[in-house]
Each structure stands twice: as C-alpha cells, then as structure tokens.
MISEDREN-789473 format. One record per residue (C-alpha): x, y, z; residue in one letter; chain; residue number from 1. Coordinates in steps of 0.2 Angstrom, whole numbers, plus 5000, padded with zeros to 4 digits. Layout:
<rs>
+------+------+------+------+------+-----+
|   px |   py |   pz | code | unit | pos |
+------+------+------+------+------+-----+
|    X |    Y |    Z |    a |    A | NUM |
...
+------+------+------+------+------+-----+
</rs>
This chain:
<rs>
+------+------+------+------+------+-----+
|   px |   py |   pz | code | unit | pos |
+------+------+------+------+------+-----+
| 5571 | 4806 | 4581 |    x |    A |   1 |
| 5573 | 4795 | 4566 |    x |    A |   2 |
| 5592 | 4796 | 4561 |    x |    A |   3 |
| 5591 | 4787 | 4545 |    x |    A |   4 |
| 5579 | 4799 | 4539 |    x |    A |   5 |
| 5590 | 4814 | 4544 |    x |    A |   6 |
| 5605 | 4806 | 4537 |    x |    A |   7 |
| 5595 | 4804 | 4520 |    x |    A |   8 |
| 5588 | 4823 | 4523 |    x |    A |   9 |
| 5607 | 4830 | 4523 |    x |    A |  10 |
| 5613 | 4818 | 4510 |    x |    A |  11 |
| 5599 | 4825 | 4498 |    x |    A |  12 |
| 5605 | 4843 | 4501 |    x |    A |  13 |
| 5592 | 4849 | 4514 |    x |    A |  14 |
| 5597 | 4858 | 4531 |    x |    A |  15 |
| 5593 | 4850 | 4548 |    x |    A |  16 |
| 5584 | 4860 | 4558 |    x |    A |  17 |
| 5595 | 4868 | 4573 |    x |    A |  18 |
| 5583 | 4859 | 4587 |    x |    A |  19 |
| 5588 | 4843 | 4578 |    x |    A |  20 |
| 5606 | 4846 | 4577 |    x |    A |  21 |
| 5606 | 4851 | 4596 |    x |    A |  22 |
| 5598 | 4833 | 4600 |    x |    A |  23 |
| 5608 | 4824 | 4587 |    x |    A |  24 |
| 5624 | 4831 | 4597 |    x |    A |  25 |
| 5616 | 4827 | 4614 |    x |    A |  26 |
| 5611 | 4810 | 4610 |    x |    A |  27 |
| 5627 | 4805 | 4601 |    x |    A |  28 |
| 5638 | 4811 | 4616 |    x |    A |  29 |
| 5626 | 4800 | 4628 |    x |    A |  30 |
| 5631 | 4785 | 4617 |    x |    A |  31 |
| 5611 | 4785 | 4611 |    x |    A |  32 |
| 5617 | 4785 | 4592 |    x |    A |  33 |
| 5630 | 4773 | 4585 |    x |    A |  34 |
| 5646 | 4778 | 4578 |    x |    A |  35 |
| 5641 | 4771 | 4561 |    x |    A |  36 |
| 5626 | 4782 | 4560 |    x |    A |  37 |
| 5636 | 4798 | 4564 |    x |    A |  38 |
| 5649 | 4793 | 4553 |    x |    A |  39 |
| 5636 | 4793 | 4539 |    x |    A |  40 |
| 5630 | 4810 | 4543 |    x |    A |  41 |
| 5647 | 4817 | 4545 |    x |    A |  42 |
| 5651 | 4811 | 4526 |    x |    A |  43 |
| 5635 | 4819 | 4521 |    x |    A |  44 |
| 5640 | 4835 | 4528 |    x |    A |  45 |
| 5657 | 4833 | 4519 |    x |    A |  46 |
| 5648 | 4832 | 4503 |    x |    A |  47 |
| 5633 | 4844 | 4506 |    x |    A |  48 |
| 5640 | 4857 | 4519 |    x |    A |  49 |
| 5630 | 4866 | 4532 |    x |    A |  50 |
| 5619 | 4881 | 4531 |    x |    A |  51 |
| 5624 | 4896 | 4543 |    x |    A |  52 |
| 5611 | 4891 | 4555 |    x |    A |  53 |
| 5615 | 4873 | 4555 |    x |    A |  54 |
| 5634 | 4878 | 4559 |    x |    A |  55 |
| 5629 | 4889 | 4573 |    x |    A |  56 |
| 5618 | 4875 | 4580 |    x |    A |  57 |
| 5631 | 4863 | 4578 |    x |    A |  58 |
| 5645 | 4874 | 4587 |    x |    A |  59 |
| 5633 | 4879 | 4601 |    x |    A |  60 |
| 5628 | 4861 | 4604 |    x |    A |  61 |
| 5646 | 4854 | 4605 |    x |    A |  62 |
| 5650 | 4869 | 4616 |    x |    A |  63 |
| 5635 | 4867 | 4627 |    x |    A |  64 |
| 5640 | 4848 | 4629 |    x |    A |  65 |
| 5652 | 4852 | 4642 |    x |    A |  66 |
| 5658 | 4865 | 4655 |    x |    A |  67 |
| 5670 | 4880 | 4652 |    x |    A |  68 |
| 5686 | 4887 | 4659 |    x |    A |  69 |
| 5680 | 4901 | 4670 |    x |    A |  70 |
| 5692 | 4915 | 4676 |    x |    A |  71 |
| 5680 | 4927 | 4686 |    x |    A |  72 |
| 5690 | 4939 | 4694 |    x |    A |  73 |
| 5707 | 4935 | 4686 |    x |    A |  74 |
| 5716 | 4951 | 4680 |    x |    A |  75 |
| 5727 | 4945 | 4666 |    x |    A |  76 |
| 5720 | 4945 | 4648 |    x |    A |  77 |
| 5720 | 4927 | 4640 |    x |    A |  78 |
| 5723 | 4922 | 4623 |    x |    A |  79 |
| 5726 | 4906 | 4614 |    x |    A |  80 |
| 5730 | 4900 | 4596 |    x |    A |  81 |
| 5725 | 4886 | 4585 |    x |    A |  82 |
| 5732 | 4878 | 4570 |    x |    A |  83 |
| 5721 | 4869 | 4557 |    x |    A |  84 |
| 5736 | 4856 | 4557 |    x |    A |  85 |
| 5751 | 4853 | 4547 |    x |    A |  86 |
| 5767 | 4842 | 4546 |    x |    A |  87 |
| 5780 | 4848 | 4557 |    x |    A |  88 |
| 5770 | 4860 | 4565 |    x |    A |  89 |
| 5776 | 4863 | 4583 |    x |    A |  90 |
| 5772 | 4881 | 4585 |    x |    A |  91 |
| 5760 | 4879 | 4600 |    x |    A |  92 |
| 5776 | 4872 | 4611 |    x |    A |  93 |
| 5786 | 4888 | 4607 |    x |    A |  94 |
| 5771 | 4901 | 4607 |    x |    A |  95 |
| 5762 | 4896 | 4623 |    x |    A |  96 |
| 5777 | 4900 | 4635 |    x |    A |  97 |
| 5783 | 4915 | 4624 |    x |    A |  98 |
| 5766 | 4924 | 4625 |    x |    A |  99 |
| 5764 | 4918 | 4644 |    x |    A | 100 |
| 5781 | 4927 | 4647 |    x |    A | 101 |
| 5774 | 4943 | 4640 |    x |    A | 102 |
| 5760 | 4945 | 4653 |    x |    A | 103 |
| 5746 | 4937 | 4644 |    x |    A | 104 |
| 5738 | 4921 | 4652 |    x |    A | 105 |
| 5738 | 4906 | 4639 |    x |    A | 106 |
| 5726 | 4891 | 4643 |    x |    A | 107 |
| 5731 | 4881 | 4628 |    x |    A | 108 |
| 5719 | 4868 | 4624 |    x |    A | 109 |
| 5724 | 4857 | 4609 |    x |    A | 110 |
| 5721 | 4841 | 4601 |    x |    A | 111 |
| 5728 | 4825 | 4595 |    x |    A | 112 |
| 5735 | 4820 | 4577 |    x |    A | 113 |
| 5722 | 4821 | 4564 |    x |    A | 114 |
| 5723 | 4811 | 4547 |    x |    A | 115 |
| 5741 | 4814 | 4541 |    x |    A | 116 |
| 5745 | 4828 | 4554 |    x |    A | 117 |
| 5753 | 4828 | 4571 |    x |    A | 118 |
| 5745 | 4833 | 4588 |    x |    A | 119 |
| 5751 | 4845 | 4600 |    x |    A | 120 |
| 5745 | 4833 | 4614 |    x |    A | 121 |
| 5755 | 4819 | 4607 |    x |    A | 122 |
| 5771 | 4829 | 4605 |    x |    A | 123 |
| 5768 | 4835 | 4624 |    x |    A | 124 |
| 5766 | 4817 | 4630 |    x |    A | 125 |
| 5782 | 4812 | 4622 |    x |    A | 126 |
| 5790 | 4821 | 4636 |    x |    A | 127 |
| 5791 | 4808 | 4649 |    x |    A | 128 |
| 5777 | 4810 | 4664 |    x |    A | 129 |
| 5769 | 4825 | 4654 |    x |    A | 130 |
| 5750 | 4825 | 4659 |    x |    A | 131 |
| 5738 | 4834 | 4647 |    x |    A | 132 |
| 5723 | 4827 | 4655 |    x |    A | 133 |
| 5720 | 4842 | 4667 |    x |    A | 134 |
| 5703 | 4845 | 4675 |    x |    A | 135 |
| 5695 | 4863 | 4673 |    x |    A | 136 |
| 5700 | 4866 | 4691 |    x |    A | 137 |
| 5718 | 4860 | 4687 |    x |    A | 138 |
| 5719 | 4871 | 4673 |    x |    A | 139 |
| 5712 | 4887 | 4680 |    x |    A | 140 |
| 5724 | 4885 | 4695 |    x |    A | 141 |
| 5739 | 4883 | 4684 |    x |    A | 142 |
| 5735 | 4897 | 4673 |    x |    A | 143 |
| 5733 | 4908 | 4688 |    x |    A | 144 |
| 5749 | 4902 | 4695 |    x |    A | 145 |
| 5760 | 4901 | 4679 |    x |    A | 146 |
| 5751 | 4910 | 4667 |    x |    A | 147 |
| 5750 | 4895 | 4655 |    x |    A | 148 |
| 5743 | 4877 | 4655 |    x |    A | 149 |
| 5744 | 4866 | 4639 |    x |    A | 150 |
| 5729 | 4853 | 4640 |    x |    A | 151 |
| 5719 | 4842 | 4630 |    x |    A | 152 |
| 5699 | 4840 | 4631 |    x |    A | 153 |
| 5694 | 4832 | 4647 |    x |    A | 154 |
| 5677 | 4825 | 4649 |    x |    A | 155 |
| 5672 | 4842 | 4655 |    x |    A | 156 |
| 5676 | 4852 | 4640 |    x |    A | 157 |
| 5665 | 4850 | 4624 |    x |    A | 158 |
| 5664 | 4830 | 4625 |    x |    A | 159 |
| 5654 | 4830 | 4609 |    x |    A | 160 |
| 5668 | 4837 | 4599 |    x |    A | 161 |
| 5681 | 4825 | 4609 |    x |    A | 162 |
| 5670 | 4810 | 4601 |    x |    A | 163 |
| 5668 | 4818 | 4584 |    x |    A | 164 |
| 5685 | 4823 | 4583 |    x |    A | 165 |
| 5691 | 4805 | 4585 |    x |    A | 166 |
| 5678 | 4798 | 4573 |    x |    A | 167 |
| 5682 | 4811 | 4559 |    x |    A | 168 |
| 5700 | 4805 | 4560 |    x |    A | 169 |
| 5696 | 4788 | 4556 |    x |    A | 170 |
| 5682 | 4789 | 4544 |    x |    A | 171 |
| 5688 | 4801 | 4530 |    x |    A | 172 |
| 5678 | 4815 | 4536 |    x |    A | 173 |
| 5691 | 4828 | 4540 |    x |    A | 174 |
| 5692 | 4839 | 4526 |    x |    A | 175 |
| 5676 | 4850 | 4528 |    x |    A | 176 |
| 5675 | 4868 | 4532 |    x |    A | 177 |
| 5660 | 4867 | 4543 |    x |    A | 178 |
| 5666 | 4852 | 4553 |    x |    A | 179 |
| 5682 | 4859 | 4556 |    x |    A | 180 |
| 5675 | 4876 | 4561 |    x |    A | 181 |
| 5664 | 4868 | 4574 |    x |    A | 182 |
| 5677 | 4858 | 4580 |    x |    A | 183 |
| 5690 | 4871 | 4583 |    x |    A | 184 |
| 5678 | 4884 | 4589 |    x |    A | 185 |
| 5668 | 4873 | 4601 |    x |    A | 186 |
| 5684 | 4870 | 4611 |    x |    A | 187 |
| 5691 | 4887 | 4609 |    x |    A | 188 |
| 5675 | 4896 | 4615 |    x |    A | 189 |
| 5676 | 4885 | 4630 |    x |    A | 190 |
| 5692 | 4892 | 4636 |    x |    A | 191 |
| 5685 | 4909 | 4643 |    x |    A | 192 |
| 5697 | 4919 | 4630 |    x |    A | 193 |
| 5699 | 4937 | 4628 |    x |    A | 194 |
| 5705 | 4934 | 4611 |    x |    A | 195 |
| 5710 | 4920 | 4598 |    x |    A | 196 |
| 5723 | 4919 | 4584 |    x |    A | 197 |
| 5720 | 4905 | 4571 |    x |    A | 198 |
| 5734 | 4898 | 4559 |    x |    A | 199 |
| 5725 | 4892 | 4544 |    x |    A | 200 |
| 5736 | 4881 | 4534 |    x |    A | 201 |
| 5735 | 4880 | 4515 |    x |    A | 202 |
| 5745 | 4871 | 4502 |    x |    A | 203 |
| 5747 | 4852 | 4498 |    x |    A | 204 |
| 5750 | 4847 | 4515 |    x |    A | 205 |
| 5735 | 4856 | 4523 |    x |    A | 206 |
| 5717 | 4849 | 4526 |    x |    A | 207 |
| 5711 | 4864 | 4515 |    x |    A | 208 |
| 5724 | 4865 | 4501 |    x |    A | 209 |
| 5716 | 4878 | 4491 |    x |    A | 210 |
| 5720 | 4897 | 4496 |    x |    A | 211 |
| 5703 | 4903 | 4493 |    x |    A | 212 |
| 5694 | 4890 | 4503 |    x |    A | 213 |
| 5707 | 4893 | 4517 |    x |    A | 214 |
| 5701 | 4911 | 4518 |    x |    A | 215 |
| 5684 | 4905 | 4518 |    x |    A | 216 |
| 5688 | 4893 | 4534 |    x |    A | 217 |
| 5696 | 4907 | 4542 |    x |    A | 218 |
| 5681 | 4919 | 4539 |    x |    A | 219 |
| 5669 | 4905 | 4545 |    x |    A | 220 |
| 5679 | 4903 | 4561 |    x |    A | 221 |
| 5680 | 4921 | 4563 |    x |    A | 222 |
| 5663 | 4924 | 4562 |    x |    A | 223 |
| 5659 | 4911 | 4575 |    x |    A | 224 |
| 5672 | 4919 | 4587 |    x |    A | 225 |
| 5665 | 4936 | 4585 |    x |    A | 226 |
| 5646 | 4932 | 4585 |    x |    A | 227 |
| 5651 | 4924 | 4604 |    x |    A | 228 |
| 5660 | 4938 | 4611 |    x |    A | 229 |
| 5678 | 4931 | 4607 |    x |    A | 230 |
| 5689 | 4943 | 4596 |    x |    A | 231 |
| 5697 | 4933 | 4582 |    x |    A | 232 |
| 5711 | 4935 | 4569 |    x |    A | 233 |
| 5718 | 4922 | 4556 |    x |    A | 234 |
| 5734 | 4921 | 4547 |    x |    A | 235 |
| 5734 | 4910 | 4532 |    x |    A | 236 |
| 5752 | 4901 | 4532 |    x |    A | 237 |
| 5760 | 4889 | 4520 |    x |    A | 238 |
| 5760 | 4870 | 4521 |    x |    A | 239 |
| 5766 | 4865 | 4505 |    x |    A | 240 |
| 5782 | 4860 | 4513 |    x |    A | 241 |
| 5785 | 4853 | 4532 |    x |    A | 242 |
| 5788 | 4868 | 4544 |    x |    A | 243 |
| 5804 | 4869 | 4552 |    x |    A | 244 |
| 5816 | 4852 | 4550 |    x |    A | 245 |
| 5809 | 4840 | 4563 |    x |    A | 246 |
| 5793 | 4830 | 4559 |    x |    A | 247 |
| 5788 | 4818 | 4573 |    x |    A | 248 |
| 5784 | 4820 | 4591 |    x |    A | 249 |
| 5799 | 4818 | 4601 |    x |    A | 250 |
| 5810 | 4826 | 4587 |    x |    A | 251 |
| 5799 | 4841 | 4587 |    x |    A | 252 |
| 5799 | 4844 | 4605 |    x |    A | 253 |
| 5818 | 4845 | 4603 |    x |    A | 254 |
| 5816 | 4857 | 4589 |    x |    A | 255 |
| 5804 | 4867 | 4600 |    x |    A | 256 |
| 5816 | 4869 | 4614 |    x |    A | 257 |
| 5831 | 4873 | 4602 |    x |    A | 258 |
| 5819 | 4888 | 4596 |    x |    A | 259 |
| 5816 | 4893 | 4613 |    x |    A | 260 |
| 5834 | 4894 | 4616 |    x |    A | 261 |
| 5834 | 4906 | 4600 |    x |    A | 262 |
| 5842 | 4893 | 4587 |    x |    A | 263 |
| 5826 | 4887 | 4579 |    x |    A | 264 |
| 5824 | 4886 | 4560 |    x |    A | 265 |
| 5819 | 4902 | 4552 |    x |    A | 266 |
| 5802 | 4897 | 4545 |    x |    A | 267 |
| 5797 | 4890 | 4562 |    x |    A | 268 |
| 5803 | 4906 | 4571 |    x |    A | 269 |
| 5794 | 4917 | 4558 |    x |    A | 270 |
| 5776 | 4909 | 4559 |    x |    A | 271 |
| 5779 | 4909 | 4578 |    x |    A | 272 |
| 5783 | 4927 | 4580 |    x |    A | 273 |
| 5769 | 4932 | 4568 |    x |    A | 274 |
| 5756 | 4923 | 4577 |    x |    A | 275 |
| 5763 | 4928 | 4594 |    x |    A | 276 |
| 5762 | 4947 | 4588 |    x |    A | 277 |
| 5744 | 4945 | 4584 |    x |    A | 278 |
| 5740 | 4937 | 4601 |    x |    A | 279 |
| 5748 | 4951 | 4610 |    x |    A | 280 |
| 5739 | 4964 | 4599 |    x |    A | 281 |
| 5722 | 4956 | 4601 |    x |    A | 282 |
| 5722 | 4958 | 4619 |    x |    A | 283 |
| 5730 | 4974 | 4621 |    x |    A | 284 |
| 5747 | 4968 | 4628 |    x |    A | 285 |
| 5757 | 4978 | 4615 |    x |    A | 286 |
| 5755 | 4994 | 4608 |    x |    A | 287 |
| 5760 | 4989 | 4589 |    x |    A | 288 |
| 5767 | 4976 | 4579 |    x |    A | 289 |
| 5785 | 4982 | 4582 |    x |    A | 290 |
| 5782 | 4983 | 4601 |    x |    A | 291 |
| 5774 | 4965 | 4600 |    x |    A | 292 |
| 5789 | 4957 | 4591 |    x |    A | 293 |
| 5801 | 4966 | 4603 |    x |    A | 294 |
| 5793 | 4958 | 4617 |    x |    A | 295 |
| 5793 | 4941 | 4610 |    x |    A | 296 |
| 5811 | 4941 | 4606 |    x |    A | 297 |
| 5816 | 4947 | 4622 |    x |    A | 298 |
| 5806 | 4932 | 4630 |    x |    A | 299 |
| 5818 | 4921 | 4621 |    x |    A | 300 |
| 5835 | 4931 | 4623 |    x |    A | 301 |
| 5831 | 4933 | 4641 |    x |    A | 302 |
| 5828 | 4914 | 4643 |    x |    A | 303 |
| 5811 | 4918 | 4651 |    x |    A | 304 |
| 5801 | 4909 | 4638 |    x |    A | 305 |
| 5812 | 4893 | 4640 |    x |    A | 306 |
| 5811 | 4894 | 4659 |    x |    A | 307 |
| 5792 | 4895 | 4658 |    x |    A | 308 |
| 5791 | 4880 | 4647 |    x |    A | 309 |
| 5801 | 4870 | 4660 |    x |    A | 310 |
| 5790 | 4876 | 4674 |    x |    A | 311 |
| 5774 | 4871 | 4664 |    x |    A | 312 |
| 5782 | 4854 | 4660 |    x |    A | 313 |
| 5786 | 4852 | 4679 |    x |    A | 314 |
| 5769 | 4857 | 4684 |    x |    A | 315 |
| 5760 | 4845 | 4672 |    x |    A | 316 |
| 5771 | 4829 | 4679 |    x |    A | 317 |
| 5784 | 4830 | 4665 |    x |    A | 318 |
| 5802 | 4829 | 4667 |    x |    A | 319 |
| 5809 | 4847 | 4665 |    x |    A | 320 |
| 5826 | 4840 | 4663 |    x |    A | 321 |
| 5822 | 4837 | 4645 |    x |    A | 322 |
| 5826 | 4857 | 4641 |    x |    A | 323 |
| 5844 | 4852 | 4645 |    x |    A | 324 |
| 5845 | 4834 | 4640 |    x |    A | 325 |
| 5835 | 4829 | 4624 |    x |    A | 326 |
| 5841 | 4812 | 4626 |    x |    A | 327 |
| 5828 | 4810 | 4640 |    x |    A | 328 |
| 5815 | 4810 | 4625 |    x |    A | 329 |
| 5810 | 4793 | 4617 |    x |    A | 330 |
| 5823 | 4788 | 4606 |    x |    A | 331 |
| 5822 | 4779 | 4589 |    x |    A | 332 |
| 5828 | 4762 | 4588 |    x |    A | 333 |
| 5836 | 4764 | 4571 |    x |    A | 334 |
| 5843 | 4781 | 4562 |    x |    A | 335 |
| 5848 | 4782 | 4544 |    x |    A | 336 |
| 5853 | 4796 | 4533 |    x |    A | 337 |
| 5845 | 4799 | 4516 |    x |    A | 338 |
| 5856 | 4807 | 4502 |    x |    A | 339 |
| 5852 | 4816 | 4487 |    x |    A | 340 |
| 5849 | 4803 | 4473 |    x |    A | 341 |
| 5855 | 4816 | 4460 |    x |    A | 342 |
| 5862 | 4833 | 4458 |    x |    A | 343 |
| 5849 | 4848 | 4455 |    x |    A | 344 |
| 5837 | 4859 | 4464 |    x |    A | 345 |
| 5824 | 4853 | 4477 |    x |    A | 346 |
| 5807 | 4856 | 4468 |    x |    A | 347 |
| 5796 | 4850 | 4482 |    x |    A | 348 |
| 5796 | 4842 | 4499 |    x |    A | 349 |
| 5779 | 4835 | 4499 |    x |    A | 350 |
| 5771 | 4836 | 4517 |    x |    A | 351 |
| 5758 | 4825 | 4515 |    x |    A | 352 |
| 5768 | 4811 | 4510 |    x |    A | 353 |
| 5778 | 4814 | 4525 |    x |    A | 354 |
| 5764 | 4815 | 4537 |    x |    A | 355 |
| 5758 | 4798 | 4530 |    x |    A | 356 |
| 5776 | 4790 | 4531 |    x |    A | 357 |
| 5775 | 4794 | 4550 |    x |    A | 358 |
| 5759 | 4786 | 4552 |    x |    A | 359 |
| 5767 | 4770 | 4542 |    x |    A | 360 |
| 5782 | 4770 | 4555 |    x |    A | 361 |
| 5769 | 4770 | 4569 |    x |    A | 362 |
| 5770 | 4788 | 4574 |    x |    A | 363 |
| 5751 | 4791 | 4571 |    x |    A | 364 |
| 5734 | 4782 | 4573 |    x |    A | 365 |
| 5725 | 4772 | 4559 |    x |    A | 366 |
| 5711 | 4767 | 4572 |    x |    A | 367 |
| 5704 | 4776 | 4587 |    x |    A | 368 |
| 5712 | 4763 | 4598 |    x |    A | 369 |
| 5730 | 4764 | 4591 |    x |    A | 370 |
| 5745 | 4769 | 4602 |    x |    A | 371 |
| 5759 | 4779 | 4594 |    x |    A | 372 |
| 5778 | 4778 | 4594 |    x |    A | 373 |
| 5784 | 4795 | 4598 |    x |    A | 374 |
| 5801 | 4792 | 4594 |    x |    A | 375 |
| 5799 | 4790 | 4576 |    x |    A | 376 |
| 5800 | 4803 | 4561 |    x |    A | 377 |
| 5811 | 4812 | 4550 |    x |    A | 378 |
| 5823 | 4827 | 4551 |    x |    A | 379 |
| 5823 | 4836 | 4534 |    x |    A | 380 |
| 5836 | 4849 | 4530 |    x |    A | 381 |
| 5832 | 4855 | 4513 |    x |    A | 382 |
| 5818 | 4866 | 4507 |    x |    A | 383 |
| 5812 | 4870 | 4489 |    x |    A | 384 |
| 5823 | 4880 | 4480 |    x |    A | 385 |
| 5839 | 4873 | 4488 |    x |    A | 386 |
| 5853 | 4867 | 4477 |    x |    A | 387 |
| 5861 | 4850 | 4482 |    x |    A | 388 |
| 5874 | 4838 | 4474 |    x |    A | 389 |
| 5872 | 4819 | 4472 |    x |    A | 390 |
| 5876 | 4811 | 4489 |    x |    A | 391 |
| 5873 | 4826 | 4500 |    x |    A | 392 |
| 5865 | 4823 | 4517 |    x |    A | 393 |
| 5846 | 4830 | 4514 |    x |    A | 394 |
| 5837 | 4820 | 4528 |    x |    A | 395 |
| 5838 | 4807 | 4541 |    x |    A | 396 |
| 5825 | 4793 | 4546 |    x |    A | 397 |
| 5820 | 4789 | 4563 |    x |    A | 398 |
| 5812 | 4772 | 4565 |    x |    A | 399 |
| 5809 | 4757 | 4576 |    x |    A | 400 |
| 5819 | 4745 | 4566 |    x |    A | 401 |
| 5828 | 4741 | 4549 |    x |    A | 402 |
| 5811 | 4738 | 4541 |    x |    A | 403 |
| 5806 | 4755 | 4547 |    x |    A | 404 |
| 5821 | 4763 | 4539 |    x |    A | 405 |
| 5818 | 4755 | 4522 |    x |    A | 406 |
| 5800 | 4761 | 4523 |    x |    A | 407 |
| 5806 | 4779 | 4528 |    x |    A | 408 |
| 5820 | 4780 | 4515 |    x |    A | 409 |
| 5807 | 4775 | 4502 |    x |    A | 410 |
| 5795 | 4788 | 4508 |    x |    A | 411 |
| 5808 | 4801 | 4507 |    x |    A | 412 |
| 5812 | 4796 | 4489 |    x |    A | 413 |
| 5794 | 4801 | 4485 |    x |    A | 414 |
| 5792 | 4816 | 4494 |    x |    A | 415 |
| 5809 | 4825 | 4490 |    x |    A | 416 |
| 5808 | 4830 | 4472 |    x |    A | 417 |
| 5824 | 4836 | 4463 |    x |    A | 418 |
| 5824 | 4844 | 4447 |    x |    A | 419 |
| 5830 | 4858 | 4437 |    x |    A | 420 |
| 5822 | 4873 | 4447 |    x |    A | 421 |
| 5811 | 4876 | 4463 |    x |    A | 422 |
| 5805 | 4890 | 4473 |    x |    A | 423 |
| 5800 | 4893 | 4491 |    x |    A | 424 |
| 5783 | 4900 | 4492 |    x |    A | 425 |
| 5779 | 4914 | 4505 |    x |    A | 426 |
| 5776 | 4908 | 4523 |    x |    A | 427 |
| 5762 | 4920 | 4527 |    x |    A | 428 |
| 5750 | 4926 | 4512 |    x |    A | 429 |
| 5735 | 4933 | 4521 |    x |    A | 430 |
| 5729 | 4941 | 4537 |    x |    A | 431 |
| 5710 | 4939 | 4539 |    x |    A | 432 |
| 5700 | 4949 | 4551 |    x |    A | 433 |
| 5680 | 4952 | 4553 |    x |    A | 434 |
| 5683 | 4966 | 4541 |    x |    A | 435 |
| 5691 | 4956 | 4527 |    x |    A | 436 |
| 5708 | 4947 | 4520 |    x |    A | 437 |
| 5724 | 4957 | 4518 |    x |    A | 438 |
| 5737 | 4951 | 4507 |    x |    A | 439 |
| 5753 | 4951 | 4516 |    x |    A | 440 |
| 5769 | 4959 | 4508 |    x |    A | 441 |
| 5777 | 4947 | 4495 |    x |    A | 442 |
| 5763 | 4935 | 4494 |    x |    A | 443 |
| 5757 | 4940 | 4478 |    x |    A | 444 |
+------+------+------+------+------+-----+
</rs>
C-alpha cells in the first residue's frame, strides 16, 4: 500500500476504496503507518469529506480493530449516551447513575478532552483513585453487579479509534462530521447496547457550530447506528454558553454531585433529564415521556442516583467520601473572584474562550503526552440575558498560582460580554430520529 498516493487521492477529492480503508486502519493501529502520514490523510478528510461507503468502511474497520462488550444472557436492557463535546458538560456524571437507578444497565464508555472541551474520563479521574481503564471482563462484571460502569477505551476496545482520537486532538482535525461520526459510533457499537442517545452540541462552543450541520451530524450517526442494529436518537442542544456553572474537571465533579443531590443548575438538569428520558424510552423502561421524567426525578429525590454514583466510584477504586466532602477533590492553589467591569446585560458567555482558558491554566492537553491539572477552571454564575451592576461578582478563577489567576481573569474579560441587551437561546432545539428532525417547542 502506497500511503502518499492514497493521501493525494483523497486530497484531490476522490473516494478511497473500502478495502483500502480497512487496511489503512489495520496498519495504522499496528504501527506500520506513522502519525505524520495519518495526520495528512485526516486533514484531507476534513477538507474533502467521506462518501457513505467510505464512512461505513472506516467505522467498521475501527470497530473491528478490537473486541466488544458482550452481555449474552444478561436480562437488563442496556443504553448509553454520548455528547459531541462542550464546555461545562458534566451530564454523563449525573446521567449514568440516574438511568442505572431506573433499571437500565449503563455501560458508559467515554473519552478524554478533545480540543477546547473537557473529557468525562478526565473529570472522573479527578476523583482520587478512580480508575477508568477497566478491562472488558471487569466492565461486564460491574455492569451485571451494579448496573453501571464508567470506563474509557482499553486496548481491547476500538484501539484504532483510541489512536486516531488522540492524534486528531493535536493536529487540528477534530471538526469533521465523518471523523466525529466514525469515532463516536465505533466506540458505542462496541458496547453491546440496545439503544443509544446522542447529545449533539451546536453554537459557538461546539465542534459543529452551525445548527444545520449539527443535524447532519446527528443523522449521520443515527444512520450508522440503525444500520448496525442499535436504535439511536439525538437531541441537538445549545453550546453557545457553558453548561451549568462549573468549568474544569474537579469543579464539574462537585457540581455533578450537587445535581445528584437535587440542587444542580437548572440548565444542567434540563439537558440531563431530557437525555435520560430518551434513554428510558428507547429501551422500553418507561411508558411515555411523563413516566420517564417521573422515574428520573424519583432517582434524585430518593437518593438512589447519588448512592449509585458512590457505589460506582468505590467499585472503580475511587474514594466515595467525595460525595460528602468535595474537599477531597484536587484543590486549586489560588482563587479569585471576577467582577463585572460595567453595568448592563450579559450579552455572551463565550464557551470556546473559556475552554481555551482552561487549557492555558493547565487543565487540558496541548500535546498527546501532556498531564492535566484537574483543579483549575472557572465557576461562572451568569448567563446571557442576566442584568448585572458594575462590581457584581459574576465568576471565579481557580488556578495553580497568581500568574494563572491573571491569565484567567483576562480570559473572563474576553469571554463575558456585557452590553445593552442579551438573550438566552433555547437549550434543546431539535429531536432527530431515523424518520427526521423535529423542532422542539420554543426553539423557533
């Protein structure tokens, strides 16, 4: 196989044959193709896209590169959720124990930070001792015992995607509908699911900012899932401002625990409940949307979801006392309040700038080898449309040191815009199925 000629072929807008995609993925996973050549091919895909047969071949090859979770003889229905990534998006931390408390098994396989967004695995690993690198055998045993496991990709699961995911993160090749679709679905199809719900973000802080392209991404992934026997539904949700208040790994874990206690931010809970309802309905664990919402709310009010999260933490080597004492989480070396520089109305809280600022503070990766500082980040207490007076506290910076504080305050000054008017856009705008896209009430 002559790799440069395939790169040129794709660069010039031509399709690569399915058998060549299969071999490309196999050889890259085995280390026979260097990162620099695969990076060039990925960039060609970003600009030229993939034909449907190419996308199917890439997804199947990534899935076939490893093993799968198998639940032969296991009675409980299995569902999972995946988000395309956003700033402050800690929904998975709440959703997995909530849905598992409603009688649905959740083998939740998540990823690390990608670009300007944080990853669920990085958030979980801010809990002292928490181990996300479960083997397939360990994951199955835990799901059968507790109804929930929260794991990352081990070498057994889609190792091709594991390598490509890390490479895309540091080569500017994230924002591609076919690459995002193949990456997500190769992992999710390996989980042995009876249903999958997708949270497709749109807005300035999303990898796919344009709403029409977000729907295209949703439809692409749904088609991949449905064709492979996994019923799939997507919600298109807003990422033109951070979700919730906390942005940063340990801070988001603390906020997730607050949500499981029933005191989470309204926007975070709205998205979590909406996705949870879809999960329950997809696998027949609720009769209708009202019943699904009632079951999820009961998982919070009864304390079952919080207890379930604690049991998952303990089972995976973490310290479950974090549920009672958030001080166990990594703590920032310096904290400073950011105050409104003028009176007016918050017109924007730019999530992409906040995400980049977390990277600058040390809370994300610039290269594959980078370690992260889980203690750094922001807590932002205002949303677009809020009226503020000069000097009002509107956010806090959590940093390693005073230099980080200065950097964080500067970033907040750029991200939080105060003007004469502002408006909070709807959180959930579309529900997408294999039958089409439905506009949600109030979305316009």
